[in-house]
C-alpha positions in Angstrom: 105.1 110.8 100.4 103.3 107.5 101.1 105.3 104.4 101.9 103.8 100.9 101.4 106.3 98.3 102.6 104.4 95.4 101.2 105.0 96.7 97.7 108.6 97.7 98.3 109.8 94.3 99.5 110.7 92.3 96.3 111.9 89.1 98.0 111.8 87.4 101.4 114.1 84.6 102.5 113.5 82.8 105.7 116.2 80.8 107.5 115.2 78.2 110.1 111.6 79.2 110.8 110.3 77.3 113.8 106.8 78.6 112.9 106.0 79.2 116.6 104.3 82.4 117.9 106.2 82.9 121.2 104.8 85.8 123.1 108.2 86.0 125.0 110.1 86.5 121.7 111.8 89.8 120.9 111.9 90.8 117.2 115.0 92.7 116.2 115.4 94.5 112.8 118.3 95.9 110.8 118.4 98.1 107.7 121.6 97.8 105.8 123.5 97.9 102.5 126.2 95.5 101.4 128.9 97.5 103.4 127.4 96.2 106.6 126.9 92.6 105.8 129.7 91.3 108.0 128.8 93.7 110.8 125.2 92.6 110.8 126.0 88.9 111.0 128.4 89.4 113.9 125.9 91.7 115.6 123.3 88.9 115.5 125.9 86.4 116.7 126.8 88.6 119.7 123.1 88.9 120.7 122.7 85.1 120.6 125.9 84.4 122.4 125.0 86.8 125.3 121.4 85.7 125.5 121.3 81.9 125.1 118.3 81.7 127.5 116.1 84.1 125.4 114.3 83.8 122.1 114.6 86.2 119.2 113.5 86.6 115.6 115.8 88.7 113.4 114.7 90.7 110.4 117.3 92.2 107.9 116.2 94.7 105.3 118.6 95.3 102.5 118.8 96.6 98.9 121.3 94.0 97.8 121.7 90.2 98.1 124.9 88.3 98.4 125.4 84.5 98.3 128.1 84.8 101.0 125.8 86.8 103.2 122.9 84.4 102.8 125.3 81.5 103.5 126.4 83.2 106.7 122.9 83.8 107.9 121.9 80.2 107.2 124.9 79.1 109.3 123.9 81.4 112.1 120.2 80.3 112.1 121.1 76.6 112.1 123.8 76.9 114.8 121.6 78.9 117.2 118.3 77.6 116.0 116.9 81.1 115.6 114.6 82.7 113.1 116.4 85.0 110.6 114.5 86.6 107.7 116.1 88.5 104.9 114.0 91.1 103.0 115.1 92.5 99.6 114.0 96.1 99.3 113.2 98.0 96.1 114.7 101.4 97.1 113.6 103.4 94.0 110.8 105.1 96.0 113.4 106.4 98.4 115.9 107.5 95.8 114.9 111.2 95.9 115.5 111.5 99.7 118.8 113.2 100.8 121.9 111.0 101.4 125.5 111.8 102.4 128.8 109.9 102.3 128.1 108.5 105.8 124.3 108.3 105.6 123.2 106.1 102.6 119.7 105.3 101.5 119.7 102.3 103.8 119.1 104.7 106.8 115.5 105.0 105.6 114.8 101.3 105.8 113.7 101.8 109.4 110.6 103.4 108.0 109.9 100.4 105.9 110.4 98.2 109.0 107.8 100.3 110.9 105.3 100.0 108.1 105.8 96.3 107.4 105.4 95.1 110.9 102.4 97.3 111.9 99.5 95.1 112.9 101.8 92.0 112.8 103.5 92.7 116.1 103.2 95.4 118.8 106.9 96.3 119.1 110.2 95.8 117.4 113.8 96.7 118.3 115.6 98.4 115.5 119.4 98.6 115.9 122.3 99.6 113.6 124.5 96.8 112.3 127.6 98.3 113.9 126.2 97.4 117.4 127.6 94.5 119.4 125.8 93.0 122.4 127.8 92.0 125.4 125.2 91.3 128.1 121.6 90.2 128.6 118.7 92.1 126.8 116.1 90.5 129.1 114.9 93.9 130.4 113.8 94.9 126.9 111.4 92.0 126.7 109.2 93.4 129.5 109.4 97.2 129.2 105.8 98.6 129.1 105.0 100.4 125.9 102.4 102.7 127.5 102.0 105.9 125.5 105.6 106.1 124.3 106.3 105.9 120.6 109.7 104.5 121.3 112.4 103.8 123.9 115.6 105.6 122.9 119.1 106.4 124.2 120.6 109.9 124.3 123.3 110.9 121.8 126.6 112.4 123.0 126.3 115.2 125.6 124.5 118.4 126.5 126.8 120.5 124.4 125.8 118.5 121.3 122.1 118.7 122.3 122.3 122.4 122.4 123.9 122.6 119.0 121.2 120.4 117.6 118.5 122.6 119.2 120.0 125.6 117.5 120.5 124.0 114.1 117.0 122.5 114.1 115.4 125.5 115.7 113.7 123.5 118.5 114.6 124.6 122.0 113.3 121.3 123.6 116.2 119.4 122.0 118.6 121.2 124.3 117.3 118.9 127.1 118.1 115.7 125.1 118.7 114.4 121.6 118.7 110.7 120.9 120.7 108.5 118.6 118.5 106.6 116.1 120.8 103.6 116.1 118.6 102.1 118.9 114.8 102.4 118.6 112.5 100.1 120.6 109.4 101.0 118.5 105.8 101.0 119.7 104.4 100.2 116.2 100.8 101.1 117.1 101.8 104.5 118.4 104.2 105.0 115.5 101.2 104.5 113.1 98.8 106.5 115.2 101.0 109.6 115.1 101.7 109.0 111.4 105.5 109.2 111.9 106.5 107.7 108.6 104.5 110.1 106.4 105.5 113.1 108.5 109.2 112.1 108.4 109.3 111.5 104.6 107.4 114.7 104.0 110.1 116.7 105.9 112.9 114.9 104.2 111.4 115.4 100.8 111.2 119.2 101.4 114.3 120.6 99.8 114.2 123.8 101.9 113.6 122.1 105.2 116.0 119.2 104.6 119.0 121.5 104.2 119.3 121.7 108.0 119.2 117.9 108.5 122.9 117.0 108.8 121.9 113.7 110.4 118.9 113.1 108.1 116.2 110.9 109.5 117.8 111.0 113.0 117.2 114.8 113.1 113.7 114.3 111.8 112.8 111.6 114.3 114.1 113.8 117.1 111.8 116.6 116.0 108.7 114.3 115.5 109.1 112.3 118.6 109.5 115.2 121.0 107.9 114.3 124.4 106.8 111.0 123.0 109.9 108.9 123.8 111.3 107.4 127.0 115.0 107.4 127.6 116.9 104.3 128.6 120.3 104.1 130.3 123.2 104.7 127.9 124.4 101.1 128.4 121.8 100.2 125.7 123.6 102.3 123.1 127.1 103.1 124.4 128.8 104.8 121.5 132.5 104.5 120.8 134.5 105.8 117.9 137.5 103.7 117.0 139.1 106.8 115.5 139.4 108.2 119.0 142.3 105.9 119.3 144.2 108.3 117.1 143.6 111.2 119.5 145.0 109.9 122.8 147.6 107.8 124.5 145.8 107.1 127.8 142.2 106.3 126.7 141.0 109.7 127.8 138.6 110.0 124.9 137.3 106.4 125.1 134.2 105.6 127.2 134.3 102.8 129.8 132.6 99.8 128.1 132.5 97.5 131.1 128.9 98.2 131.9 127.7 98.5 128.3 125.1 96.1 127.1 125.1 97.3 123.5 128.2 98.9 122.1 127.7 101.1 119.1 130.8 101.6 116.9 130.1 105.0 115.3 132.3 106.7 112.7 133.9 105.6 109.5 136.3 103.0 111.0 134.4 99.8 112.0 135.6 96.9 114.0 135.4 94.6 111.0 138.1 96.7 109.2 141.6 95.1 109.2 143.3 98.2 110.6 141.1 98.3 113.7 141.5 94.7 115.0 144.3 95.3 117.6 142.5 97.9 119.7 140.9 97.0 123.1 137.6 98.6 122.2 137.2 96.4 119.2 137.7 93.1 121.0 134.0 92.7 121.8 133.4 92.4 118.1 136.4 90.2 117.5 135.4 87.9 120.4 131.8 87.6 119.1 133.1 86.8 115.6 135.5 84.2 116.9 132.7 82.4 118.8 130.4 82.4 115.8 130.2 80.4 112.5 131.9 83.5 110.9 135.2 83.0 112.6 136.9 82.1 109.3 135.4 85.1 107.4 138.3 87.6 106.8 138.1 91.2 108.1 137.6 93.8 105.4 140.6 95.7 103.9 140.5 99.3 102.9 139.2 99.8 99.4 138.0 103.4 99.1 140.0 106.6 99.3 138.4 107.5 102.7 139.2 104.0 104.1 142.8 104.2 102.8 143.2 107.6 104.6 142.0 106.2 107.9 143.9 102.9 107.4 147.1 105.0 106.9 146.5 107.0 110.0 145.9 103.9 112.1 148.9 102.1 110.7 151.1 105.1 111.6 149.6 105.3 115.1 150.4 101.5 115.5 154.0 102.2 114.4 153.5 100.2 111.2 155.2 102.9 109.2 155.8 101.1 106.0 152.3 99.9 105.5 151.0 103.3 106.7 153.0 105.1 104.0 151.8 102.6 101.3 148.2 103.2 102.3 148.8 107.0 102.2 150.2 106.7 98.7 147.2 104.6 97.6 144.9 107.2 99.2 146.4 110.0 97.1 146.3 108.0 93.9 142.6 107.2 94.6 141.9 110.9 95.2 143.6 111.8 91.9 141.4 109.2 90.1 138.4 110.1 92.2 137.9 106.5 93.2 
């Protein structure tokens, strides 16, 4: 399956282009659908707030355009005088690839990113839109690319790595398995090893793709074996807000004090109304409040899954009446399959 990003991108919108080619600039890319618009804008804000002395150029690949999202990006680019480019993607060519409830077609936009920027720049940092920056990214500007296809950060722990090794039938993964929400990509090596075509070929194979529970993340772990370099977990410190439901003394929550990039994994995101009161989400709330998006409301529950988690969190927060109401709406949505 061949992917030509230049024919897939239908529209390109640039906000505040200073037309300078700064060698000390770091390019950062996101691949999102409309569910991550607010998260993406606040993620960009957090990077700029924590790195006022550094220069960035942001690139957002999406299959949907929104006037509100474009307006927010324009505000961000003007306030921080930073380059932000929005790319509208025609995702038809990706439509036959496997997806899940949690892994939409937007997960494959990272392949479009790798193809589009090849021979334009040497490296690009891809991060998920549910990542918030709290400290300086200066170290990433000077990391030597060498022979590595990418710099990555490990996912979970050794128990999980071993499970992935068994599931994917690759013993080497028992030593480490990375989370694809952070990829500092060496674009020349990515192309040299033909990662895009190999990945899309595996994902298109019905028999092989059955074992890919984490879709392109699984595939990239297989293809990039021994060709990546691991960074400290502070560059992709994962935290699930739903862990708040499992404990009373923060036993399940990681220490975020040293984290540079905080990755909010799981279905509950920090931009959801039922998550705003937790300590772990304050990094997102603080970045939002310091940005031009401070008046943009957090998102309420709309789907059955969101209503279910909203209900659980409301009950955990001892907001019993609203918790019961959310639970009733959840069951009604389940009955109507909405």
